[in-house]
N, C-alpha and C positions, 0 to 999 in steps of 0.2 A: 302527905295525904295521898292515899293510892288512889289514882285514876280509874274511871269504869273500862269494861274493856271495848264499850261501844266508842269511847271517846278517843282512846287510841288506835282504832281503826279508824275511825275520822281524818286524823292526823296523818296517817301513813296513805291512806286511798289520797288525801291533798298533795303529799310529797310526789309520790308516782305519778300523779299529773301533771306537777310540774315539772319534773324530769323528763317527761315523754314529751311535751311542749318545748323544753331547752335543748333537747339533745340535739338537733337540727344546726341548732347555733351554733354551737361548738365546731363542727366541722367547718364551717360558712367562713367563720372567725378565721380558721387557721389556715385556710383556702386563700381569703384576702388577704393577709399577713405575707404570706407566699409571694400574691401577686407585687404585694409594694414593694417588698424585697428585687425582686426579681425589677419591677421598673429603676428603682432607684440603684441598682447596681449597671442598668443598662444606660443611665446618665451619668455614673461616673468612669463607665468606659469612655461615651462620649468626649466627656471631659480631659480623661487621661489623652486620647487623641489629638485633642486642641492644645492641653500641654506641651503633648510632644513635638508638634506643629513649631508653636510657637519658640522653644527651646530650641531647635535644631537652627530654626533660621535665626536666631541670636537675638529676637525681638523684646520688646518691653514689654511685661505682662501687663502692668497697671497703667492708667490714664489720670490725668490730672483733677477729672471729676468723672465718678462713676454711678452717679444719681441716675435711674430709669430715665427721667426727664431731659439728661444731656443728649445731646448730638452726636458727641462723642465721647465713649467710657471705656478705653483703652485696649488694647489687642484683645486680652483675655476674653472681656464681658461681651466685645462687637463681635467674637466670632461665633461666643453659645447664643448670640441672639440669632448672627447669621443662619447656625444650622438648627438652631430651632424651628426657621419655617421650613425645614424639610424632615423633622424629626417631632413626629407627634409626640412622642414619650418628653421630650428635652421642650416643646412646645409648651406641652401640658404643665410640667414642673415650671418653666417659666410663669404662669402663668399665675400657678399657686402662690409664687415666691412673689411677685407682685402685688399680690390679695392678701395677703397672712403676715406678710413683712416679716415681723423680727419675731414672731410667733412661732416659725416652725425652722429648724435646723437649717440655716444656708448650706449649700456644698459650692459655693462661687465667689465665698468672703475671700477674702487676701491671706487670713489666716489658713481656708484649704486650698489655697492656690500653692502655699508652703509646703502645705503637707503634703499635697501631690505630688510637688516636686521632689520632696523628699521620698515619698515611696517609690518614687521610679529611678531615682539616682540608687537607694537598696538597692533594687533590682539588677539595675546594671552593674554594681558592683560586685553582688551576690554574685550574678554571669562572672565576671570575670576571675575571681577570685577562686572558682569553681574551674574552670579552663585552667588556671593559672597551678593548682594542686592536682589536676590530671595531669600537666606536663611535667611533673615531679620538678623541673628544675625550671630557673628562672635569672634573668639580669635586673637591674635596675639604672636609671637613667634619672640626676636628679637637676635641677636650675631652677635659679631664682630671678626673678623683676621687679621693677616699681609698675604699679597698676595706675590710675588716673587718680586715686583717692592718696597717692606718694603712700602705700603701703607695699611692704616686700611680699609678694606672694612665689611660695616652693612649689615648682611644680615636680608628681613625682609618675616617670613612665615607667612601665613594667613589661618586659622583652620576654616572651615564650613561641615555642611552636609546637602546633596541634596535630599532633601524630597519625591522624586521622585523614586530613589532607596535604601533610606537610608544609601549611602555610606557617610562614612567620607573624607573628603579630606584636603590635607596640601600644599600648592600651594606656589610658590614663587613670593610674591608681586612685590617688589623690591631690588636693590642692588644698596647701595651708597658709594661713600668715603668719609673717613672727616678724618682732620688734629687733632682730638681730640675726646677723649672716654669719657670725662666728660657729666653728667648725662643732664646738661641744652645743651651740642650741641646736644646730641643724641635725643634728646627731640623735640630739632626743625626741626632735620632732620626727626622725624615719623611725622611732624604735615606736612613736606612737601609733606612728599611721599603719605598721606592721601589725600592733596589737590588734587596734579596729576591724583590719583583716583578717588577721587569725591564719597568717600565712609562717611560717618558718621560714626566716631567713637566717638564721643561722647554721640550716642547715641543707637548704636547698639553693640558696643565692650563690651562684656561680661566678655573675662578673657585675663589675659597676663600670658605669661613663660618664664624665664629667668635664668640663672645658678645664682650662688653664690655670683659673684662678687660686692662690693660695690656701684660702678656705677650702677647696674641694680637694687639690692633687697633692698639698702638703706631705710632705715624704714622712715627716715627724708627728706630725697634730693635723693634717688633714680630714676631711671627712671620708676621705678613702682608705687613709691608714687606719683610723676609730673602726670602720667597718671589718676592715681585713685583719683585723688585732684579734676581733672574736669570731671572723669566719675565714681562717684562710683560703680556702677554695674561692671567695668574693675579689678574684681579679684585677685590676684597675688597669683601665682602656681611657686613656688619654683620646676625647672626640677628636676623630680625625678630618673633620670640617671644619674645626675651630684651626685647628693646627695648619691644615692649606691653608685659610684665612690669612694667619698672622705670616706665612710662608709670603701669600701675594702683599701684602704690606710691606714687608721686608724689603721686597721689590718695588715696589713704585715710591720707597724712601731710599734707593741707593743709589741714587746719582744725584747730580743738580737737574740735570733737563726732565728726569721723571717728578722729581717735584715739583719746578714749574711747572711739567702739563696737567697733573692732577689739582695742583693748586688755582690754574688758572679756569680749570673746568669748572671748581667749585663755586668760582668768584663768576664767572658769566652767567651761572645757576640765579647764584644771588642779586646781580645785575640785571635779569632779565625779569625774572621772577617778582621780586622788590615793586613792580607798576604793574597796573592791568592795562595799561594802554602800552607795554613795553612787551607785553604778553599777546594782546590784540595783533599790535602789529608784527610780531614773530609768525602768528595764525596764519594770518592774511599773507604774507611772504611763502608759508608751505602751500596755501592752495593757487599763490601764481605760479609758483615753480613746478608743484607736482600736483593739479588738481584732483586726479584720481587715487593720488596715494592718502593714507588717514592722517590727521594731522597727530604731530607726534610736541610731546613737551620733553623740555630737558630734565636731566634726571639729578640727583642731587648726589654728591659723594661722600657717602660714610665711612668707618670705619666698620660699623657695628653689623650692618646689611652685606654678606658676604659678595654679592655679584653687582655691586654697586658701582664699584669699577667700571667691571663691565659695561653695564647697563649704560653710564654716562656717556662711556667712552663709544659707544654701539650707535647713540642717539645724532652724538655730534656731526658722528659719521656720515649718516642718513640725511641729517638735516645742515647741512654743513653752506649748501648755495643759501637757503632761506637765512641763517645766523646771520652769513655776510652781508647780505640784503639788508636784514635787520639793521644791522650796526653801521651801515653806512646812513641807512636814514636817519638814524640816532645822534650819530655824527653831525649830519649836517642841520636836524630839528634842532637838536636842544644842545650842541654844541660841546657834546660830551665827552670829556678828556678821556675818562676810561672805557667808552666806546672805540675811541681812537686807537688805545692800546690793547684791546681784545682784537680792533681788526687787523694791526698791523702782526700780533702773534699770529690770528690763524688763516694770514696770508703767509707765511713764512715755511721756507724748508725744514724749518726747526719742526715747526708744528710738525708738519706730516710726515716725518721719520719717526720720530716719536710716536707717533699716534699709530702709524703702522707695524711699529714693532711689536707695540701692546695689543695690538690687534691678535696679532699672530699668537703673543703670550696666552692671551685667554682664549683663544680659540681650542687652543690644548686645556686647557684648565678650568674651565666652565665647564664639560661635560664628568671630569673628576668630580667637581663640587658637587655637581645634582645627584651623582651617583652615589657621595660620601651620606647625602642626605635623603634616599633612599630606604625604605624598611626593609628591603628582601636584601640587603647586600653583607655577604659575609667579609671575615679578615682575608681569607684567600684571594677573593675577588679586589679587596680595597688594596694589596699588596700587590697582586699583578699588573692593577691598573698604575700604580705609582711607578711601576718600573717601566712602565711602557711609554707612560707620559715624561718621564724624565729624559728617554730615550730621543723621544721626538723636539724636545726642545734641543737636548744636545745637536741633532740633525738641525734643528734651526740656528745652531750657533757658527754651523757650519755654510752657511747660507744667506750669508747676508745679502748677495745680488740680488735677489728673488724680492727683499724688500726695497731696492734701492729701484728695480725694474716696474713695483709698483708707484712708489714714488712720483717717478716720469711720467710711467701713464697716467696717474691723478691729473699731473700739471698738465699734459698732452690735451685730458680732456675740456679741461676748462682754461685755455687758450687767450679767454678774453680777462682773466685774471692774471695781477702779478704779482708772482712770490718773488720774496726776499731770499737770496740765497744764504745757506749755511756761513753763519761767521766766521770770517776768516781772523783768527788769535795771533798775537802778534808775537813773535818768539824772542823769549826774554834772553839776553846777553847778560852774562856774567863778570862781574867787576873783577880785573886784576888786583890783587892784593899786592902790598909792599913785596919786595923779594924777587917776585912770580918775574920769571923771563917769558913768557908765553903770550901772545896777544890776546885780546878777548875774545871769547870761543862760546858759539850760542849752545843752550841747554840743548837738553834733548826732549823740549817739546815738538809735539808734530803740526806742519803748519798747514798741510791740505785739511781742509774741512771735513770732509767726508769721510776721510782716515780718522782725524780725531773723534770725530760723534761714536762711529765704528768701536775705537779701542777706550773711551770712556764712556758710554752709553751702552749702545749693543752688548759687548762683553760683561760691563759689569754687570748689568741688569739678568741677564741670563744666567753668570757663573753664582751671583746670589742666590737668584731660586734653584739650581740644579743641585747647590752642593749644600743645601738645609736638606736634612736627611728627615724624615716621617717618622723614622723609628730607630733609634741609635744601638740597637740592640741586636746581637750578632745571633744565627740560630745557632742552638747546640751541636756539638758532636754527635750525641743519640737523644732525637726529639721525643723519641718515644718515652725512653727513661725520664726528662725532663717536664713531659707532660704528665708522666704517670704520677711523679713525686706531689704534682701539684691537685690532681683529682685521684687521689691514692681510692678513695672512698666507691669507685666509681668502675676501675679498672685496674689490671695489672700489666705489666710494660711485656713481661714478656708472651704472656697471650695474645696482649695486641699484634705483635709482631708477627704472628702466626696468623692472626685472622688476615692483616694488613696482607701476607704474602698471599694467603687465599686467593683475596675480592680480587687483586690485579688478576691473579692469572683467569678469572672466569665474570670480569666485570665483562666483558664485549657479550659475551653467551647472557649475562643477565639482561642485560638492555635489550636484546633480543626477545627472550621471554617475556618481558614486558609489554611488548608491541604483539606475542602471538596472536592474542585473543581479536585483538582489530585485524590481523593478518590474515586469521581464518576466516572471518566475517568480512571482509573487504567487498565494498560494494562497485561493481563491475563497471559502473557506469563511469564512478571515478577514475577507473585505471583501464579506458579502454581504447581500442586502437586507434580513435578518431581524435585524443590526445598528440598533442605537439610533441612523441620520444618515440624513438623508434626502438627495435631490438637491442641494439649498441648501445643504449643509456641506462643509466642506473638500473638495476632491478626493482622488481617491487617491491621486496624486502626490504631496500635500502632508502627508497622512496619514503616508505611507511616509518621506518624508523628515524628518517632524516625529521618527517613532521611528527611524530613522538615525542623528540627533541624539543622542536620550534613551540611546544605548546607549555612547555616550560620558561619561565623567565631566568635569568643570569645562568644560561645552558652549560656555559663553563667554568659553574663554580660549585661549593658543595651543596647548594639547595638541590640542583637537580639529583646529587647523590642521596641525598637525604627523601627526597620525596619516591626515591626509586626504592632504599629504604622501607618508608613507608608504606609503598603499594605493593610488596611481598612479602612474605614470609621469612625472608632473609634476616631480619633483623631481630628473630630468636635465633637462628643459626650462627651469627655473628655479632654477639650482643655488646662485647667491649669495643668493636669499631663503631656500632652502631652507637652506642652512647656518647664513644670522641667525635663524631658527624655531629650528633646534636648539642653536644658541647658548644661547639664550634659555631654553629648558626644562631646559638642560643646568644652567645658573647655580642655586645652591642658594637657596632665600629661608631657610631657618632651619638649624640645626645640632640640630634635634627630634630627630634621629634619633641622634644620639651619647648621646642622654640615654634614650633607648629601650634601648641597648646597657648602658647603667649598670644600670637595671630588670633587665636579666637577669644581667649583673655580679654583684647582691646575690644571685641565687638560685644562681648557681654557686658561688660563693665565698662559703660560711656560715662561722659560728662553727668548726663542727666541721670546717671544711677549710680553716682560714686558712696550711695549710701549703703549700698545691698550687704546684708546680713553676711558672713564666712558660709555659715551652712550651705545658704540660697544659693551663694557663688558656684561652691563648691557642685552640688546638685546640676546647676545649670550648665555648667563647665563639663562635667559628664554626658550628660546629656546631650550637647552641642559636639563633641570630642567624638563619642562612641555612637554615633548615628547608625552604624549595620548591626548593633545587637539587638536580637528581637528580646521583646519582653514578656514578661508571663502577666497579660493582664488581669487575671483571676487573685493572684498572688500579690500582684500591685493593690488590687481593692482592698483584700483582707487586710496586708499593711496600714493601708490606708486607714481604714476603719479601727483598729486600734489607738488611733490618737483621741478617741473620747467616748464616753458612755453611749449618748445621743448618736454618733455614727456606729458603731457597734451593733444598735438597737434598728437602724435603717438598712442597713447593709449586711447584716446577720439573721 
């Protein structure tokens, strides 16, 4: 049935009136949605800051009870409540969440915490991957350890350089758990990690560093062999810090005096620290002897901690008087035979000579160990330090008199104590066999106690340490040919030689060119006549060059040369030699950064957090280890919003 025209007119008029009335509401609804999204993103931004704070400090997120009525609700939720007092946006959201409860989407639940951790971790991982890709070449270090839940954790550290500033970085690429530490299993995990990060290890990996375990450095079936089998450029470097630790271990186990010395240090630690009364007495004697010095505790001697022998020895020397007083008190009060035996040993010249011998050895090796653990050390610096420290030990071998003088000075400073002299060894006599005409003659035993210590302890320990070489391979007759054969895709040997000769001829001028802007615009106040250097001293140009060199760390290493390349355009003029230097500083000297990541692991995964999921653990480890990486908050929020349709609606 056809409607009349006036009816159609009336319906059209009604529609027009309704549209006219409702049209202002639509923009208002759109503006309200934008306002809500902006507020929600601001709330999430503050939650990201809280997550970063808790993660960087290695704190637990959740509490035992997390209801709003509880006084303690866990670190994360309590920080949200604390910041809500100073943030109107967060305060209004908390009020809304308390009023409506589960009827609205919560942004602070434990699921949302995990999603925030994952979003931040992915942002950090993407930044690392981008920097590694920009560097073009990188090296890797891998290490395993048991965590508190008795699971084997594998840490992957990537080493690369930033060409914009010449800095070297070692970043935590991944943390993964494994039920087996066989080389095949580790290799499969290795491939999974690089598949996730989308880094081409078969093309850009140029070095790998592990400890000396068979599953890592095995020549025919180790992890390094499996990687090198698919990427010949990934040369293996045995961690120099681990190797130095093995040298120290062999040195302290080389003779009877050394074994007894560190064995007694370990036993006296157990004896004192196993009782709170003995610890209290030891601390009390320290306060009496040295009231202004800090109270120290004895250190345990272990084979896993690199500097444990040195720290244990240093503590004994600093607290020797207090330790002797404590042992005398314990011998009287407890009638302890252990205290008596310890006291007789620490009041003997046998202890003093061994103690000062290893004090000199550790004073040489400790700086070397710390250098090997540094990130900005390269192979050239490590090799030169090995040679210089070996020369120092050889000089010490010719200077036994200095140790003798120190021991006598120590005895002179403690006249009130009675020190047992070095034991006199009885000379053995050889029995005359039937048919021999000669009378019994003494053997070649050394009767003098000091000479006996010198030949059977002093020389033995130093010879063991000095004879162990950190690298048994000799330099090739033509190093350029050798390195070009390994990294043939990066440079040519002949061109490399030509560029090297040119670099040597103009390197000093290149240094001055780098300092030229600083020289032209120098501050007159800095080099004024009022300063304490006259016209006969070094020129301004030399002083500026010296200041510029001191700005760099390891100024005698390849890193200094690499920074000069990065700060000038000469890297485009000498591309082959530049790539050679870049490879040299990218190659790892040690895998100490993996050990540092395990130190963070002990703070993140504790006894009360032993059931933490692996994805959450990896995310918290990235946040804790890579604190200097700046994250893109908007990108993190966008990734966080992709976890559910409700979040997508609230944040976009």
